[in-house]
C-alpha positions in Angstrom: -62.9 -3.8 -129.0 -64.5 -5.3 -125.8 -67.2 -3.4 -124.0 -66.8 -1.4 -120.9 -68.3 -4.2 -118.8 -65.4 -6.4 -119.9 -62.8 -3.6 -119.1 -64.4 -3.1 -115.6 -63.4 -6.7 -114.7 -59.7 -5.7 -114.5 -57.7 -3.0 -112.8 -57.6 0.3 -114.5 -54.7 1.2 -116.8 -52.3 3.3 -114.5 -52.2 7.0 -114.8 -48.8 8.8 -115.4 -47.3 6.5 -118.1 -46.1 7.9 -121.5 -49.2 7.1 -123.6 -49.1 7.7 -127.4 -51.9 10.2 -128.3 -53.0 8.1 -131.3 -56.0 9.7 -133.2 -59.3 8.1 -133.1 -61.4 7.6 -136.3 -65.3 6.8 -136.0 -66.4 3.6 -137.6 -69.4 5.5 -139.0 -66.9 8.1 -140.8 -64.7 5.0 -141.8 -67.8 3.5 -143.7 -68.9 6.8 -145.2 -65.9 7.3 -147.4 -65.6 11.0 -146.0 -62.4 12.1 -147.5 -61.7 14.3 -144.4 -61.5 11.0 -142.6 -59.0 9.8 -145.2 -56.6 12.7 -144.5 -56.9 12.3 -140.7 -56.0 8.6 -141.2 -53.1 9.4 -143.4 -51.8 11.9 -140.9 -52.0 9.4 -137.9 -50.4 6.7 -140.1 -47.4 8.9 -141.0 -47.0 10.1 -137.4 -47.6 6.8 -135.4 -47.7 4.0 -137.8 -51.3 3.4 -136.5 -54.7 4.8 -135.7 -57.7 3.8 -133.6 -61.3 3.1 -134.7 -64.2 4.0 -132.4 -66.8 1.2 -132.9 -69.4 2.7 -130.7 -71.2 5.0 -133.2 -72.1 2.6 -135.9 -75.6 1.3 -136.2 -74.5 -2.2 -135.7 -71.9 -1.4 -133.0 -73.4 -3.7 -130.4 -73.2 -6.8 -132.7 -69.6 -5.8 -133.6 -68.5 -5.7 -130.0 -70.4 -8.9 -129.2 -68.5 -10.7 -132.0 -65.2 -9.4 -130.6 -66.2 -10.5 -127.2 -66.9 -13.9 -128.6 -63.6 -13.8 -130.3 -61.9 -13.3 -127.1 -63.7 -16.2 -125.5 -62.9 -18.6 -128.5 -59.2 -17.8 -128.0 -59.3 -18.5 -124.3 -60.9 -21.9 -125.2 -58.1 -22.7 -127.3 -55.4 -21.6 -125.1 -57.0 -23.3 -122.0 -56.3 -26.7 -123.7 -53.2 -28.7 -122.6 -50.0 -28.3 -124.7 -50.1 -31.4 -126.5 -53.6 -30.5 -128.0 -52.3 -27.0 -129.0 -49.2 -28.4 -130.6 -51.3 -30.6 -132.6 -52.3 -27.6 -134.7 -48.9 -27.5 -136.3 -47.5 -24.2 -137.6 -47.3 -24.0 -141.4 -44.9 -22.1 -143.7 -47.4 -19.2 -143.7 -47.5 -19.0 -140.0 -50.9 -20.7 -139.8 -51.3 -22.9 -136.6 -50.0 -22.8 -133.1 -46.9 -21.2 -131.8 -45.9 -21.8 -128.2 -44.2 -19.3 -125.9 -40.5 -19.3 -125.5 -39.2 -20.2 -129.0 -38.1 -16.7 -129.9 -35.1 -15.0 -128.5 -35.6 -11.4 -127.0 -32.2 -11.1 -125.1 -29.3 -13.7 -124.4 -31.1 -14.7 -121.2 -34.9 -14.2 -122.2 -37.2 -15.7 -124.7 -40.6 -14.5 -125.7 -43.7 -15.0 -123.4 -46.5 -15.0 -125.9 -48.3 -18.0 -127.5 -50.2 -17.5 -130.6 -52.7 -19.3 -132.6 -53.4 -18.2 -136.4 -56.2 -19.5 -138.6 -56.2 -18.8 -142.3 -58.9 -16.9 -144.1 -58.5 -19.2 -146.9 -58.7 -22.4 -144.8 -62.0 -21.1 -143.3 -63.4 -20.3 -146.7 -62.4 -23.7 -148.1 -64.0 -25.6 -145.3 -60.7 -27.1 -144.0 -61.6 -30.3 -142.2 -58.8 -30.6 -139.7 -59.2 -27.4 -137.8 -59.1 -28.0 -134.0 -62.4 -28.8 -132.6 -62.5 -25.5 -130.7 -62.5 -23.7 -134.1 -64.3 -26.2 -136.1 -67.4 -25.9 -133.8 -67.3 -22.1 -134.3 -66.6 -21.8 -138.0 -69.7 -19.7 -138.5 -68.5 -17.2 -136.0 -64.9 -17.1 -137.4 -66.2 -16.6 -140.9 -68.2 -13.7 -139.7 -65.1 -12.1 -138.0 -63.2 -12.5 -141.2 -66.0 -10.9 -143.2 -66.4 -8.0 -140.7 -62.9 -7.2 -139.8 -61.9 -7.9 -143.4 -64.4 -5.2 -144.7 -63.1 -2.9 -141.9 -59.4 -3.5 -143.1 -60.4 -2.8 -146.8 -62.0 0.5 -146.0 -58.9 1.5 -144.1 -56.8 0.8 -147.1 -59.3 2.7 -149.3 -59.0 5.8 -147.2 -55.3 5.8 -146.9 -55.0 5.2 -150.8 -57.5 7.9 -151.5 -55.6 10.5 -149.4 -52.3 9.4 -150.7 -53.5 9.5 -154.2 -52.6 5.8 -154.9 -54.3 4.0 -157.7 -57.0 2.0 -155.8 -57.6 -0.3 -158.8 -54.2 -1.7 -158.4 -54.4 -1.7 -154.6 -57.6 -3.8 -154.9 -56.2 -6.0 -157.5 -53.4 -6.9 -155.1 -55.9 -7.9 -152.5 -58.5 -9.8 -154.7 -60.3 -12.3 -152.3 -60.3 -15.0 -155.1 -56.6 -15.2 -154.9 -54.6 -17.2 -152.4 -53.7 -15.1 -149.4 -52.0 -15.4 -146.1 -54.7 -13.1 -144.4 -55.7 -14.6 -141.1 -57.2 -14.4 -137.7 -54.7 -14.5 -134.8 -55.3 -15.2 -131.1 -52.6 -14.3 -128.6 -52.1 -15.0 -124.8 -49.6 -14.3 -122.4 -49.9 -15.6 -118.8 -49.9 -13.4 -115.6 -46.9 -12.4 -113.6 -46.3 -14.4 -110.4 -44.3 -13.7 -107.4 -43.1 -10.6 -105.8 -43.2 -7.5 -108.2 -39.7 -6.1 -108.7 -39.2 -2.4 -109.2 -36.9 -1.9 -112.3 -34.1 0.8 -112.1 -35.3 4.0 -113.7 -32.6 3.7 -116.5 -33.6 0.2 -117.5 -35.6 -0.3 -120.7 -38.6 -2.5 -119.7 -38.0 -4.0 -123.3 -35.2 -6.0 -121.7 -38.0 -8.0 -120.0 -40.3 -7.9 -123.1 -43.0 -10.6 -123.7 -42.5 -10.2 -127.5 -39.6 -8.3 -129.1 -40.1 -5.2 -131.1 -41.2 -5.9 -134.8 -43.5 -4.7 -137.5 -46.3 -6.8 -139.1 -45.6 -8.0 -142.6 -49.1 -7.6 -144.1 -51.0 -4.7 -145.2 -52.9 -3.5 -142.1 -53.7 -5.4 -138.8 -56.8 -4.7 -136.8 -56.0 -5.4 -133.2 -58.3 -5.7 -130.0 -57.0 -6.1 -126.4 -58.2 -5.2 -123.1 -55.1 -5.1 -120.9 -52.2 -2.9 -121.5 -48.8 -4.1 -122.7 -48.5 -3.0 -126.1 -45.9 -0.2 -126.9 -45.1 1.5 -130.2 -41.8 3.0 -131.2 -41.5 6.7 -131.9 -38.8 8.3 -133.8 -37.4 11.7 -132.6 -36.3 14.5 -135.1 -32.6 13.8 -134.0 -33.0 10.2 -135.0 -33.3 8.8 -131.5 -36.1 6.4 -130.6 -38.6 6.1 -127.7 -41.4 3.7 -126.7 -44.8 4.9 -125.8 -47.8 2.8 -124.4 -50.9 2.2 -126.4 -53.8 2.4 -123.8 -56.6 0.1 -124.7 -60.1 1.8 -124.8 -63.6 0.2 -124.6 -65.2 0.0 -128.0 -62.1 0.7 -129.9 -59.8 -1.1 -132.4 -56.3 -0.4 -133.1 -55.1 -0.4 -136.8 -51.4 -1.0 -137.4 -49.7 -0.4 -140.8 -47.8 -3.3 -142.0 -44.6 -3.6 -144.1 -46.6 -4.4 -147.2 -48.4 -1.1 -147.2 -45.1 0.6 -146.5 -43.7 -0.9 -149.5 -46.8 0.0 -151.6 -46.3 3.7 -150.6 -42.5 3.6 -151.3 -41.9 4.1 -147.5 -44.0 7.3 -147.6 -46.1 5.6 -144.8 -44.1 3.7 -142.2 -45.0 0.5 -140.8 -45.6 0.4 -137.0 -42.9 -1.1 -134.9 -44.4 -2.3 -131.7 -43.7 -4.7 -128.9 -45.4 -6.4 -125.9 -44.2 -6.0 -122.4 -45.8 -6.8 -119.0 -49.1 -5.0 -118.5 -48.7 -1.9 -116.4 -49.5 -1.8 -112.6 -51.9 -4.3 -111.3 -52.9 -5.5 -114.7 -49.9 -7.7 -114.8 -51.6 -10.2 -112.5 -54.1 -11.2 -115.1 -54.0 -13.4 -118.3 -53.6 -11.0 -121.2 -55.6 -12.0 -124.5 -55.5 -10.2 -127.8 -57.3 -10.8 -131.0 -56.2 -9.6 -134.4 -57.1 -9.7 -138.1 -54.1 -9.5 -140.5 -55.0 -8.4 -144.0 -52.2 -9.4 -146.3 -51.9 -9.0 -150.2 -52.5 -12.0 -152.3 -49.5 -14.2 -152.4 -48.8 -13.6 -156.0 -49.3 -9.9 -155.9 -46.4 -7.5 -156.4 -45.0 -6.0 -153.4 -43.5 -3.1 -155.3 -44.8 0.6 -155.1 -48.2 1.4 -156.3 -48.5 4.1 -158.7 -50.4 7.2 -158.2 -53.6 8.0 -160.0 -53.0 8.9 -163.6 -49.4 7.3 -163.6 -48.6 4.4 -166.0 -48.2 1.1 -164.4 -45.0 0.4 -166.4 -43.4 3.6 -165.0 -43.2 2.1 -161.6 -40.5 -0.4 -160.6 -41.6 -4.0 -160.3 -40.7 -6.1 -157.2 -41.1 -9.7 -156.1 -44.4 -11.3 -155.1 -45.6 -10.8 -151.7 -45.3 -14.5 -151.0 -41.8 -14.6 -151.9 -41.1 -11.4 -150.2 -42.8 -12.7 -146.8 -40.8 -15.9 -146.9 -37.5 -13.9 -147.4 -38.5 -11.6 -144.4 -39.3 -14.7 -142.2 -36.1 -16.5 -143.1 -34.1 -13.4 -142.1 -36.0 -13.3 -138.7 -35.4 -16.9 -138.1 -31.8 -16.4 -138.5 -31.7 -13.4 -136.2 -33.7 -15.2 -133.6 -31.6 -18.6 -133.8 -34.5 -20.6 -132.8 -37.2 -22.7 -134.3 -38.8 -21.8 -137.7 -41.6 -19.7 -136.4 -42.6 -16.3 -137.2 -44.4 -13.5 -135.4 
């Protein structure tokens, strides 16, 4: 994540909020294939649907954090353009391109407040020539981000597979980089609040004024970076009730969210992380909020069905549709629910 210097430019995250105690994994441990790290990661994934990675202890941590800082600046450069220029990067069926704010329904009287721009891993690798100028001029940086964050994502999947006893050969085959995939970089932005700050009644769920509704990501894992608060995850109580807890951003850390594809690979043994974006807390809401994510997704033609455990025969596990078809069906259901434009989150 961004450095402490960047965090110090903004008001501190307020104290006294219900913050999720998400465990932190060291990047050095992640890269070491230490199986004790694998177990810790599994426990966090099952409890929270996510975990944090501390980037500060790796040999190249300074380079990684500089890359993330550059990614934030790149997203800001894109979002600073006028709307016409941004809309020219049209949204594709695989959610590549620009989505403006205000096209998804949150409540009857409220629409989403987040604009996003997604750039396909495959488009960058193939040298797509019609990328927006902002991105075309930074192709080397973006390919580096895909390589670095993609490697990090694959290590996360290896550790989870190792701890769960999944056949990693099959896991790896479903993420073969030579196969077409919707894996992508995504830049996100929501503008600062303006006008007098209104105190909500204690019983009112702040989600009624959410910037982005509660959802889970469709891919395998998402690596997310942000500086300002606003992200919340949903926790389930033993009695079946639900509550929302804040994710507090930390300097030098990334957040890894479990997606629906990995949930399906484990036959729901590991849940996907249901999360939402609301106004940043306290004085942070007076600043533009930017986020940067890398979404690792299975190959479009890969099965979305459960992955066998080590030693089990592949033909003993039920087959399912391809990830590409499954994702289209999920998005179609989402579009119908939102009753808005054909865009996905």
